[in-house]
C-alpha positions, 0 to 999 in steps of 0.5 A: 624614103619617108619619115614616119610618125605615130601619135596616140592621143588619149585622156591623161595616162597615170604617170607611173605607167608612161615610161614602161608603155612607151618602151613597149610601144617602141619595141613593138613598132621596131619589131614590126618595121624590121619584120616587114623589111621597112628599116626604121633605125633611129626610132625615137619617142615623145611621150606626155600624160596625153600622148604616146608618140614615136618617130622613125626617119627614112622608112622604105616606101615599100617592101622590096620584091622578094623571090621565094622558092615554093615546094610542091609535090614529090617528083614521083607524083609530079611526073609520069614517064617524063611528062608532067602530071595534073598535080604538077600542072596544078602546082605550076598554075598556083605558083603562077609559072609555066610548068616548064619552069619547074625545078627539082630540089633535094630535101631530107624527105626526097626529091620534090619539084619547086618554083621560084615565085616573086612576091611583090612587096607591099607599101609601107602605108598598107603594112602600117595600117594593117599592123599598127592597131594590133601592136597598139592593142597588145601593149600591157597595162596594169589596168585597162579601161573598156569602152564602146566595144567589148573588145576595145581596151586601152589604159584611157579612152583614145581621143585622136590618132596621128599616123603619117608618112612624110605629109601623107596620112596612113589610113589606120583605125584604132578604137573607132578613131581614124588617124589623121594629121591633127594633134592637140596641144596643152590641155590648159594653155593651148587646147586647140587642134594642131595640124601636123604638116609632116612627120619628122622635126616639124611634129616636135616643133608644132607641139612645142609651139602648142606648149607640149614638150618632150620628156627630156625638155620637161625634165631640163625645164623642171630642174632649172625652175627648181634651182631658180626657185630655191635660190630665192631662199638664202642658203636653200637647196631643193632635195634631190629626189629622182623618183619624184622628179620622174613622176612630175615629169610624167604629170606635166606637158609644159611645167613650171615651179612655184615656191610655197611655205608652211608654219615652222611650228610643224618642224617639231615633227620628224623630218620623215613624216613631213617629207613623206606628206610632201613627197608621196601625198602632194608631189612636192619637193622639200627644201633644206639648208646647207647642212641638210636640215629641213626648211619650212618651204616646198616646191610644187611643179605645175602643169601650167606656165604661171600663177600670177595671183598666187591662187595656186600657191595659196591652195597648195599651202592650205592643203599641206597645212591640213595634211601636217595638222593631221600628221601632228594629231596622229603623232600625238594620239599614238604616243598614248600607247607604247609599241609594247602595249600595241603588240597584242593588237597585232592578233587582229591584223591579218598578214595573209588570209591563209598565213594568219596574223601579224602577231604570228608572223612576229613570233616566227620572225623572232625565232628565225632571227635567233637562228640567224644570230647564232649562225653569225656568232658561230662565224665570228660576226659581231651581232647583238641578239638581244637587240634583234630579238626586241626589235623583231618583237616590236617591228610590226606594232606600228601597223596599229598606229594612226599615223601608219594607217593614214600614211602607209608609206611610213610603216617601219619608219614610224616604228623606229621613230616611236621606239626612240621617243618611248620608254620601252624598258626602264632597264635598257641603256639609251644606246641599246634603245636607239639600236633597237629603234634603228633596227626597226626603222631599217627592217623594210630596207632595201625596197629596191636594188637602188635603195640603201641596206640597213645600217647595222648588222642587227637591222640586216638580220631583221630585214632578212628574217622578215622577208624570208618568212614572207617568201617561205609562206607564199611559196609554201602556199604555191603563190609563186610569181609568174611572168609580170604577176607578182602581187606580193612583191616577192621578187623585190623582197628576194632581191633585198635578201640577196643585196643585204647578204652580199653587201654585209658579207653575211655567212648565210646560205639561202637554201638553209635560210629558206628551209628554216623559214618554212620550218617556222610554220610547222604545226600552224593552221597554214601548214595544212594548205602547203605544197609538199616540201620537194615542190617548195624546195625546187621552186624556191631554189630556182627563184633565188638562183634567178634573183642572185643571177639578176644581182650579179649581172644587172647590179654588179655588172658581171657578164652573162657567161661569167655569172652562169659559170659561177652559179653552176658551182654553188648558187646558195652562198651569195657572198661566195658566189660574188667572190667566185664570179670576180675570180673568174672575171679576173682570169677569163682573159687568160688563153689557158681558160679559154682552152679549158672552157672548150675542154670542159664542154668536150668532157661534158659531151663525152660523159653525157653520151656515155650515160645515154649509152648506159656506159658507166665510169669506174668508181675510182680512177686508177693508174693502170699498167696499160694506161697511155703516157698522156693518161698517166700524166693527166692523173699525176697532175690531178693528184699533185694539184688537187690538194693545193687547189682545195687548200686555196679554195677553202681559204677562198683564194679563188684567183690563186686556185684558178691559176693553179688549174690553168696549168692543166691546159697542156696535159689536157690538150695532149690527152685529147690529141693522143687518147681515144676515150670510148675504146672497145676495152671496157675497163680502159674505157671506164677508167678514162671516163672516171679520169674525165669525171674527176677532172671535170669535178676538179674544174667545177668546184669554183666555176663551170668553165663549160658555161664560158662563151669562148667564141666571144672572147678576144 
């Protein structure tokens, strides 16, 4: 059973695209191998800026022969007076069998003739040569390049291909490049042809000898080098930054680290500015002391093994010095005009071509945040509306500053920093000014599900209001994310809203939030281009349900069926949904709820079938003289337990409420064992349907247990 190797060598792939493309290639090739019955368990990858590679040990050399049953014409057509007709003979010839070997098979359409045909398996080399080019060309890239032929596309020009089964080359071709057994080493340290003797471990060893390491090796080598370089400065440590580490890993093939420094005078600038310049513009790691204070040094990751004369270090220091000088100049220039004085300039900054300026957005967000503050006050949540109002007024003013124009990553952060050092209002106490500054500073948070939420409630309110206004405007224009396309990052912003509400435990309903966010656009020019309200409500409701489902499942770790069950009851109250999901998780192990889940499915089916037959339940369930004992017992249970469950539900004591509902198992089981619902007597039938409808409603106030996959539970 041969080992398989595929390497696509090309010009340097953008670092941010490598991991996603590698995963997609792995999935596509794994699906191809599985589909063609070639094995391929244990598929591994080796990626670097110049290559996407994968290896699969122990593929089948060829497909096993497969015996298939091929169906031909009907028996009536195939035989006449017991003798095969020309149709039967033609089918036998096509199938490659003698007419006497034909069989009769029964199908939903009647009796037909059939033949068993042996399909000879193809070799792995044939299958891969035919299938791999299609899988390679199907990889999704955010941006593609086209060259040579109009239909050839890839992220960068392909320069070489390696495709092997053990020591044999697979005769595949992509983009005019024929596969061979020759790879390339490190572009600087060993840019020579590298002959791969065999697929498998020898490939990894050959690349390592040519100064090309796999991803895990590169990360390990970078971490060791960062530690070693930081130790040369007394008391220093490098600032952990996983996204930056992932980036530099994908920028290098054989990394090393150098230590550089900068003039300590630049430390008078805010740390956020210095770190952003180093991190986002130069891909440098910052150094700090044991207390977390920034030091006048940096660590740069190189795609080479050394800098013996210090030329690279000097070049990096010179570039960083110029960047810091720019940042200092912009900082000092910006202080000549306060954020409040910049507010009117937002009239000239476009938010979105159909939604107007950032000045208009500021006014909408202020109104929306005022409503949110009122909701919090009504629910006895401590909030300072004045702080939120003033922060919302100034939150976007930093978009007109020179520092943000140069370093766009700092929007919001710069506004917060400027609000701390500028005199916004002489009458404001310093603590209030700092609270406003912190609210502005945090209002873009969280930028991902891993990011921190705003520190204070005021920052959380502004974050929610700003994001909700954006989503409402885009959805009202019909600009709804689809597939992988989300140019306005609406999914990320909705994830942020859900995360903030959940982790701050805010009493904000998503449906009401998005309704009022759209209301902010009333009587604007943009409103003339809006979709109708019903379409907006449907699309935004579905969108936020998906985001909440993502949060509960992928961030909080709840099982898929638990999430479905909780959201079926209510998907607009984020905090409540989280509490109900936790309650369902806690009781799910109980046998009673597995039985109740099965009963709920059965009730739903009965009610659906009744609806399809246009059989209506009674408006209200009654205790009838002709009711069965089981029917009466179940109704009594509902009457006795319903109010108790409702009391606990209103107090959000969901586990206690569900434990009360668990007592329904016995009367429900007896009812279904002894009682026929769909009887001839229409009054009895309607009353029993009403009883089931009431029972289902009672169960579904906290979660829809028909969504629980009981078969998967132990």
